C-alpha positions in Angstrom: 168.7 252.2 190.3 165.8 251.3 192.6 164.9 248.9 195.4 168.5 248.0 196.3 170.4 247.1 199.4 174.1 247.9 199.3 175.6 246.3 202.4 179.1 245.4 203.7 181.1 246.6 200.7 184.4 248.4 200.7 186.4 250.4 198.3 190.1 251.1 198.3 189.3 254.6 197.0 185.9 256.2 197.0 182.3 255.1 197.2 182.1 252.0 199.4 178.5 251.2 198.5 178.1 253.1 195.3 180.2 255.4 193.1 178.7 257.7 190.4 181.3 259.3 188.1 180.1 261.4 185.1 176.6 260.1 185.8 173.1 261.3 185.3 171.1 259.0 187.6 168.0 258.6 189.6 168.3 256.3 192.7 165.2 255.4 194.7 164.2 253.2 197.5 167.7 252.2 198.5 169.4 251.1 201.7 173.1 251.8 202.0 174.7 250.3 205.1 178.0 249.1 206.6 180.2 250.2 203.7 183.7 251.7 203.9 185.9 253.9 201.7 188.3 256.8 201.7 185.7 259.3 200.6 182.0 258.5 200.6 181.8 255.5 202.8 178.2 254.9 201.5 178.0 256.9 198.3 180.4 259.0 196.3 179.4 261.4 193.5 181.9 263.0 191.1 181.0 265.2 188.1 177.4 263.9 188.2 173.8 265.0 188.4 171.9 262.6 190.7 168.5 262.4 192.3 168.3 260.2 195.4 164.8 259.6 196.9 163.5 257.5 199.7 167.0 256.4 200.8 168.3 255.1 204.1 172.1 255.6 204.4 173.4 254.4 207.8 176.5 253.0 209.6 178.9 253.8 206.8 182.5 254.8 207.4 185.0 257.1 205.6 188.7 257.4 206.4 188.6 260.9 204.9 185.4 262.9 204.1 181.7 262.0 203.8 180.9 259.0 206.0 177.4 258.6 204.5 177.8 260.5 201.2 180.5 262.5 199.6 180.1 264.7 196.5 182.5 266.7 194.3 181.6 268.9 191.3 178.1 267.5 191.3 174.4 268.4 191.6 172.3 266.4 194.1 168.6 266.4 194.8 168.1 264.4 198.0 164.5 263.8 198.9 163.0 261.9 201.8 166.3 260.4 203.0 167.4 259.2 206.4 171.1 259.6 206.9 172.2 258.4 210.3 175.1 256.9 212.4 177.7 257.4 209.7 181.2 258.5 210.5 184.2 260.2 208.9 187.7 260.7 210.1 187.7 264.2 208.7 184.8 266.4 207.4 181.2 265.5 206.9 180.2 262.6 209.1 176.8 262.4 207.3 177.4 264.3 204.1 180.4 266.1 202.6 179.7 268.6 199.8 182.5 270.2 197.8 182.3 272.4 194.7 178.7 271.2 194.3 175.0 272.1 194.7 172.9 270.0 197.0 169.1 270.3 197.5 168.1 268.4 200.6 164.4 268.1 201.2 162.3 266.4 203.8 165.2 264.4 205.2 166.7 263.5 208.5 170.4 263.8 209.2 170.9 262.2 212.6 173.7 261.0 214.9 176.6 261.3 212.5 180.1 261.9 213.6 183.1 263.7 212.2 185.9 262.3 214.4 188.6 264.8 213.7 187.0 267.4 211.4 184.1 269.8 210.8 180.4 269.2 210.0 179.2 266.2 212.0 176.0 266.2 210.0 176.8 268.1 206.8 180.0 269.8 205.7 180.1 272.3 202.8 183.4 273.3 201.1 183.1 275.9 198.3 179.5 274.6 197.8 175.9 275.6 198.0 173.0 273.8 199.6 169.3 274.4 200.0 167.9 272.5 203.0 164.1 272.5 203.5 161.9 270.6 206.0 164.8 268.7 207.4 165.7 267.5 210.9 169.4 267.7 211.7 169.9 266.3 215.2 172.5 264.6 217.4 175.5 265.1 215.1 179.0 265.6 216.5 182.0 267.4 215.0 184.7 266.0 217.4 188.3 267.1 217.8 190.1 270.2 218.9 188.8 273.3 217.2 186.1 271.4 215.2 183.3 273.6 213.8 179.6 272.9 213.0 178.2 270.0 214.8 175.1 270.0 212.7 176.3 272.0 209.6 179.7 273.4 208.7 180.1 276.0 205.9 183.6 277.2 204.9 184.1 280.9 204.1 183.0 280.5 200.5 180.1 278.1 201.0 176.4 279.2 201.1 173.2 277.6 202.3 169.5 278.4 202.4 168.0 276.6 205.4 164.2 276.9 205.8 161.5 275.1 207.8 164.1 272.8 209.5 165.0 271.8 213.0 168.7 271.9 213.9 169.0 270.5 217.4 171.2 268.6 219.9 174.4 268.8 217.8 177.8 269.5 219.2 181.2 270.9 218.2 184.1 272.9 219.7 182.7 276.0 217.8 179.1 276.3 216.5 177.3 273.3 217.9 174.4 273.8 215.5 175.8 275.7 212.5 
């Protein structure tokens, strides 16, 4: 998939703009905006291996996890992406990663909101991420006892974060991480 605009779509389940299930895909030069779903307001990945490059994912909404992007039991290579102004009712305003591996390079995760959960920018649940040369800024994990305005990792999640700027994020605990 390349050179697409996915705009103003909704799903009664997951993946408002795009859903990849049991997929091995490369997605490039894509704009995903103003979509809604229960999980993955913009994009939802399940049991998939996906490369997303040169993507703009913004103003998507999830009534559960992953306002911009949600992934479960998947592998994601995210390169040169801008993920901003997405919101989720629960975890992962920008990105929600569960039981997955995510490699996030040269990307911006900006001004996303987790309204009543953890990880305004990125939330990891039993997952692993490698984040390199990224800017994670202005994200909010709102709500009482929220954790990780920029990035949230549960007790079994791991992350290697290098050469990145995590700034101006907020939460009840751990504004940055």
